[in-house]
N, C-alpha and C positions, 0 to 999 in steps of 0.2 A: 530655334534653328529651323530654317526652311527645308523641308524634306522633298527629295525627288525619288527616294527609294523607300521600299518597305512600308511600314505603317507609321505614320506620324500622328502625333496627338492632335488630330485634325479637328480641333474644337471650332476653328473659324467656320468651316462649312456647316457643321452641325448647329453652331450658333445661328447661322443664317436661316436654317429651317425653323428653329424655335423663335428667333427674334423677329422673323418676317411677319408674325402676326401681332407684334405688340409695340410698335413705336409710332406715335405721331398721328393724330387725326387732323389737327389744325395747327400748323407751325406759324403761319404768317399772320394769323389773327391774334388779337389781344395778348399783350405780354402778361406774364404771370406775376401774381403778388408774392408768391413764394420764391425764395432764392434757391439756386442750385447748390446742393451740398457737396458737389464733386468739383475738384480743381482740375479743369480741363486744359490748363496751360501746356501740358505735355503734348497735346495734339500738334503744336507748332514746332516742338523741339525734339521729339522722339524720332529716331531714324527709320520711320516706316516708308514703304514704297509708295509715295504719293503719285508716281507716274501712272499707276493703274486707274486713277480717277481724273486724269487730265485728258483733254481731247487728243486723239479719239479715246473715248472711255472704254476701258477693258471690261469684259464680261464679269470679272471678279471684283469689280469696284464695290458693289454692294456688300459682298462678304468682307472686304477689307475694311470698309467704314464701320460695319458692325463689330469687327474685331477691335478696331481702334477705340470705339465707344466702350466696348467691354473691358478695356484696360481700366477705365475710370470706375466702372461698376465693381470690378474686383478690388480696386484700392478702397472704394467706399465700404465694401464688406470687411476689408482688413482693418479699417479705422473704426467702424461702428458695430460690427458683428451682425449687421442686418443685410439680407440678400437683396432687398429691393428698396426703392425710394419711398419716402414717407407719405407723399400725396401727389395728386395729379399736377398741381401747380409746380412743384419742384421738378417733376419729370419734364414738363413743357419748358421750364426755364433752362434745364440742362441741354435740351435738344436745340433750343434757340442759340445758346452759347456755343454748342457744337457747330452749328451752321456758321456762326461768326468766325470761329477758329479756322474752319475749312476755307472760307472766303479769303482769309489772310494768306492762305497757301495757294491762291489762284485756282481753287477748286469750286466749281459751280455749286452753290448752296442748295439748289433745287434737287440735287442728287439725294439729299437726305429725305425729302418728301417722296421721291421716286423709290427709294430703297426701303424706307421705314413705313410703318402703318399706324398702329394704335398705341399712343403713349400711355394710356391708362393701365396697360398691362405691365408697366414697369413699377406700378405702385404695389405696395405690400398687399398680398392676397393669400389667405390660408389655403385656397383651392388650387394654388399654382402647382404644388408638388407635396403631397402627403402631409399637408399642414405645416410645412417648414417656413419659418419666418426668420429665425436667428440661427447662429452657429450651434447653440445649445440644442435646438430642435434637430438640426442636422446630425449631430453626434448620436442622438437618441434613435433617429430613424435609419441612419446609415448602418448602425449596429457594428458588427465585426469588420465591415469593409472600410469604416472610417479610418482606423489606424493604418490600414493597408495603403490608402491613398496618401496619407501623411508621410509614410515611410518611402513610398515609391516616387513621389513628386518633389521631395526636398532636395536642396542643393542645386548645383549647376546641371541643368538638363540639356546641355548643348549637344552631347553625343547622341548618336542614333540609338545606342543601347539604352541609355538613361531615359530618353524620351519614349522609347518603346515600352519600357517597364511602366512608366507613368500612364501611358495609353491603356494598357491592360487593366491597371487598377481602376481607371476611370470607368471602363466598361462594366467592371464588376460592381462598382458602387451604383451605377445607373440601373443595372439589372435588379439590385436590391430595392431601390426606390420605386421602380416601375412595378415590382411585385406588390408593394404596399399601395400604390396608387396608379392603376393601369391607365387612367384618364389624365394623369398629370402631364401638362404640356411643357413644363419647364425643368424637369428633373435633371436632364443632361446640362441644361443651361446653368443650374445651380452647381452641378459638379464642376463645370468649367470655372466658375467664379471661385469656388472653394479651393480648387487645386492651385489656381494662380494667386489668390489673395491670402490664403491661410496655410495650405500645405507647404508651399514653397517659400522659404524664409527670405529669398532674395526679392520677392514681390513681383507684381505684374508689370512694373516699369523696367525690369531688367530685360535687356534684349533677348537673351536666351530663353527666359521664361515666357515672354510675350510670343516669341516665335514658335516654341514647342507647344505650350499649353493653350494659348489663345490662337495659335496658327497664323500669326500676323506676318505677312511678307515684309522683309526688311529691304532698305534701299540697297542698290548695287554696291555703293561705296562701303556700307556697313558690312555687307556680306563678304566683300573682298578683304576688308580689314580683319575680320574674324578668321577668314581662311588663311591669311598671311600669318596671323598670330599662331594658328595651329601649326603651320609649316615651321615657324621659328622654334616652337616648343619641341617639335619632332627632331629638328636638327640638334638642339641643345641636349635632348635626351641621348642622341646617338654619340655626341662628343663626350659628354660626361659619363656615358655608359661604358666607354672604353677605359676609363681611368681606374676602375677598381674591381677586384674580384668579388667584392661584396654585392655588386650589382648582379653578377652572375648567380650568386646564391639566391638573391631575391627573385631573379628570373626563374630559377629552378622551383622555388616555392610557389610562384604564381602558376607555373606550368602544372605542378602537382594539383593545386586547387582547381585549375581549369579542367584537368583530366578527371578529377573526382566529380566535379559538377556535370561534366559531359556524360560520365557514366551514369549518374543519377538521372539526367535528362533522357538518356538512351533507354533506361529501364522504364521511365514514365511513358515514353513513346511506344513501347513494345506493343501494347494493346492496340494503339491506333495504327501501327504498321500492319498488324494482322488484319485490321479492318480495311485498310487500303488495298491489300492484296485480294481480300475476299470481294470487295466492291468491284474491282476491275475484272475479276474472273467470273462473277455471277450476275451482278446487277447491271453493269454497263452494257454487256452484249445484248441484253434483252430490252434495253430502254430505247435504243436508237439515238441516244444523246451523243454529241461529239465530245471526245476527250481532249481538253485543252491542256497544253503544257503550261506550267506556272510562268515560264519566260514569256509566253504569248500574252498572258493576262497582264504581266508587268509592263510589257511594251504598250499594250492597249490602254492602260490606265496611267501611263507616265510614271511607272513605279509606285502605283497606288498613292498618287500624289494627293495632298490635301485639297488641291484645286479641283480634283476630279470627284471628290466625295459629295454625294447628292442625297444621302439619307442614312438614318441610324435608328435601330430599334433595340429592344432588350437583348436580342440574340444574334444581331448581325449588323454589318455596315455595308452600304451599297455605293459603288463607284461607277461613274460614267466612263465608258471605254470606246475606243475606235479600233476595230480589227484591221488586219493588214489589207483587206479588200475595201476598206472605207465604211463598213457597216457599223452603225452605232449600237452599242449594247450596254446593259446594266450588269455589273459584276457584283454579286452578293457574297461577301465573306462571312461565313458562319463562325461566330466567336464562342458559342457554347461547345466546349470540348468534352462534355460528359458523354457517357455511352448512349444516353437518351438522345443526344444530339446526333450521333451516328445513325440511330434508328430513324429519326425524323428526316435526316438528309436523304437516306436511301428511299424512304417513303415518298418524298417529294419527287425525286428523280424518276422512280418507277411510275407513279401515278400521272404526273404531268406529261410524261413522254407518251402516254396512251391517248391523250386528248388533243384535238385540233379544232378550235372554234374561234371565230373572230372576236368573241367577248371573253376569251380566256387567255391569259398571258402565256406565250410560248416559251419553252425552255430550249435554248440553243445547245447547251452543253454544260460540262462540269469539270472540276479539277479537285483532286485530293492529294495532299502531300504530307509527308512525315519524315523529317530529317533533323539532325542535330543543329543545323544552322538556322533554318527557317521555322522549325517546330512543326506543330500539327496544324494543318490548315484545310478548310473545305470551301469550295467556291461553286456557285451556280451562276450560269451566264444566261441572261434573258434578253429579249428584244427591249430596246430602250424606249421608255414612255416619256416624251418630252414635257408633258404637263403635270408630272408628279402624281401624288395621290389625292383622292377625294377629300380627305380630312383637311389638307392644307387649303383647299379652295373654300371649304365650308367656314373656315376660321378667318378668311381674308375679307375683312370689312371694307378694304380699300377698293377691291374689284370683285364684288359678289357674283355668283353664278346667275345667269338669266333663267327665266322660266323654261324656255325651250331646252337649255342645257340640262337643267334639273330633270325634266321629263325624259330626255334622251338617255341620261345616265341611269335612271331607274329602270327603264325598259331594257337597256343593254345588260345590266346586272341580272335581271329576271331571265333574259335569254341565255346568258351564260350558265346560270344555275339550272335552268330547264334542261340544258344539254347534259350537265353532270348527272342529273336525276333520271332523265329519260333517254338521252341520246347515247349513253354508254351502258353496256351490259357486262357485268352487273353494275348497279348504280354506284356513284361516288358521292359521299357526304363531305362537304368542305370542312365544317366544324369551326371555322374562324372567319365568318363573313362579318366585316366591319369596314368603316370608312377608310382606314389606312391600308387595307388590302384591296382597294379598288383603284386601279391606275388609269390615267387618261393620256391618250395619244395626242398627236398634233391637231387633230380635228375634234378633240374633246370626246372621243368615243371611249367608252369605259371597258376595261378588261379586269376580270377577277384574277387575283394573284395570290401567292403564298399558299402552297398546298402541303406544307410541312406537317399539318395536323390532319389532313384528309384521310378518310377511311373508305375502302371499297368493300361493298357487301359481297356475300356469296349468293349464288343463284337461288332465288326463292326466299331469301331473308327479307323480313319486313322491318327489322330493327336490329341494332347491335347493343350489347351491354359492354361498356368500355370505360376506361378511366376518363374523368372529366377533364377536358382541355378546351381552351378558348379564352375569351376576354370578358371580364365582368361587365355586365350591362347589356351584353348581346346574347348571353346564354339562355336557352329555353329552360323554364323552371323544372320540367320533368327530367331534363338532362343534367342540370346543375345539381339536383337533389339525389337522383337515383342512377345516373349514368346511362339512361335509356336514350339511345341515339336513333332517330329516324330522319326521313327526308324533311319532316316538318320541323326538325330542330334548326335546319338551315333556313326554313321559311320564317321562323320566328326572328332570327337574326336579320333576315332580309326586311322584315316589317319594321324593325328598329331603324335600319338604314334609310328606308323610305321616309320615315318621320324626321330623321336627322336632315335629310336633303330638303324636305318640304319646309321645315321650320328654321333650319340653321342652328338648332340647339344640339347639345351633346346627349348621348344616350343616357347618361346619369348626371343629374344636377347636384353636384357635390357641395355647391354653395348653400343649399338648403339643409338645415340641421337634420331633417328626416331622410335626406337623400331621395329625390324624386326620380322615378324612371320615366323616360320620355313618353312611353306608351300610356302610362297612367295619366300623365298630364294631358296628353292629346285627347284621351277619352273623356276626361272631365270637361275640357273646353268644348268639345263637340257636343256632349250631352247638354251643355248649357246653351246650345244654339249659337255659338260664337266661333264657328269653324274658321272664319277668316283670320282669327288670332293665331291659328296654327301656322298660317302661311308666313314665310320669311318676309320681313317688312318691305324689301325692295321689289318683291314679286306680287304684292297684293293687288296692284292695279295693272300688272303686266300680262297675266294669264287669265283665261276664262275660268270664272269661279267654279262652275259646274265640274269641269275636268279636274281642277285642282282639289276640289272636295272629294272627288272620286279617288284620287291617289291617296289622300289622307285616310279615307275609310278603308282602303285596301291595306294600308300600312297598319292600322289598328287591328283589322281582322287577322292579318298574318301574325301579329305579335300577341294574339290572344293567349291568356294563361292556359286555357283548356285546348288540348291537341285536336280534339274532334271538331272544334269550330274553325280551325285554321284551314285554308284551302291548300291544295298542292301548289307547287310553283307554277305548273302549267295552267291551273285554274286562275291563279293570281295574275299571270300574264294576260290572260283573256279578259279579266276584269279591268285591268289597267288600260287595255286597248279598246275597251267598250264593247267587246264581242259577246260578253255575258253579263247579266245583272249581278250586282253585289247584294248578297242576302242582307236582311235586317241584322244590324250588329247586335249580338247578344250582350246582355249585361256582363260586366267583368266581376267574377268572384274574387275573394281574397286570394292573394298569391299563395302558391303552395308552401312557401317558406313561412307564411304567417302562423304564429303559435296557435291561434284559435282554430285554424283549419286543421292543423295536425292533431290537436287534442280532441277535436270533434270526431275523428275516426280512430282514436286510440293509438296514434303514433308517438314515439319518442323522437328526439332529434336524430337525424340520419347518421350523425357522427358517432352516435352511441350504439348503432346497430352492429350486430355480428353479421358475418357474410350471409348466413341463411336468413336472418331477419330482414336484411336489406332486400334480398331476393323476393321474399314474400311481400314486402311492402311495395316493391316495384310492380309485382303482378297485380296486387290489389288496386293500386292507383291507375295502372294502365287501362284497366277495364272501364274506368270512369271517363277515359278520353275518347 
């Protein structure tokens, strides 16, 4: 069902984010020897809204085509129990077939090339999401959330309530999978396919399933037919409802059940209602953030429509919105409703409201609700960044970043971090610097975003000891092992981001059995005298080698295992700009997590420490930094 209200199972838009990096490198060249294992005949017969992809082409055409193709992938999963296609040849064959089917509908086949990118990523790959290849793998990795998805997404999901329940279950499964594989690029994509192809017994080719779970816009005639069907059913219920007292009894039972459920929900919301009151009384007045009514955000996002959805993570979804004055904004709905989520929400509002810098994302306002009808909701409203996040651009093989863009982004991030560390008193440590938290505006200028994990020091403090939070692959060793947070913890993460931008590679290479960290790889290549191999292939002849090598060296230095060898962010910025020389890169010792390093100084695994032992260990190691 197409949603214009509330939360839809907006898999279409999320599919666009995840699909945008993996379809089609060369469609017009050489036909494949492998046949397509998907029957794509439904493309011409299913009642989807083809008008979106006819002249003039609508902005949502790419998302629609991805959703249409996703129907076939979900059916393929249903038939074979495999999430992806067997080889590149079969993937190319399917996409060529898809083009032919679209041409028969008078849709320009070149749209597939424009909307899709690299077909090889449709091919079975254990690195796609937590090693999942088959539905058996899925059941093992999804754990207790797998039955929840099956239960929530079964049957007819035409109604707003049924589709909403399915949506919530999908988010919970995705959070579980992202927890197992933070760098997995297709976890939500797999959730989409599983929900439509396996969980729902009606299958992906059922209009209600396709509309709700895959988010596929239906043709106006199909939408009208389904609307009329609902109207007739409503009339029949009224007519026959007057015929017997039995219906009245049934209604009474239903009301009792609803009353009990509402009472249970009210009790569950009590804690959050207390938080809402406290937030408005204490946090909001001191933050300077605007308080948005939920109705304002609903109008701005067209009822949180699937067509407005522009991003999704483990703990929130982001919608594009237009305020009453025409201002474009991004509305982030926080979906983690635990108490820790309340703490991080308050933290982000308080911290980001204190900062104003051209390289830090500005918070416009927020909204917190808690009622029986809409449940518990938290929203953050930011300036809209039209070019999305850095991670999407790094994975875009169709239109890679230029060297000037890469250089500018690195400098922008450095300036934003320098302001957090030195321009604010006391200093703020971001704690989650990574490619997905760096957003790009219309001019490709970078802004650091997502301050939910940020910590502000107290005057005179040089470090904090706190619970470890952040993303695997970007965490500084001393912070990951002992919880010691300093400004150089952010510097380490920044060094990883520099190397990602310069090379186009991910922070962690999970395709390698030993899991290689990008900074170790870059150091090995540089030490072998082959620094040009670190440069992303399309930029090797584009930029000055000396400047590019300088950026790589700064990235390696910032992400050094030993804290003492890392520069401050201000020093790193000067090195990048060529204002000060880069010191000779010191050798890289074994990582702190390496067993031989810990045993050489008499440490046991930190997970076995008592609180006092961990404190002593932290003090001992910090002296070496």
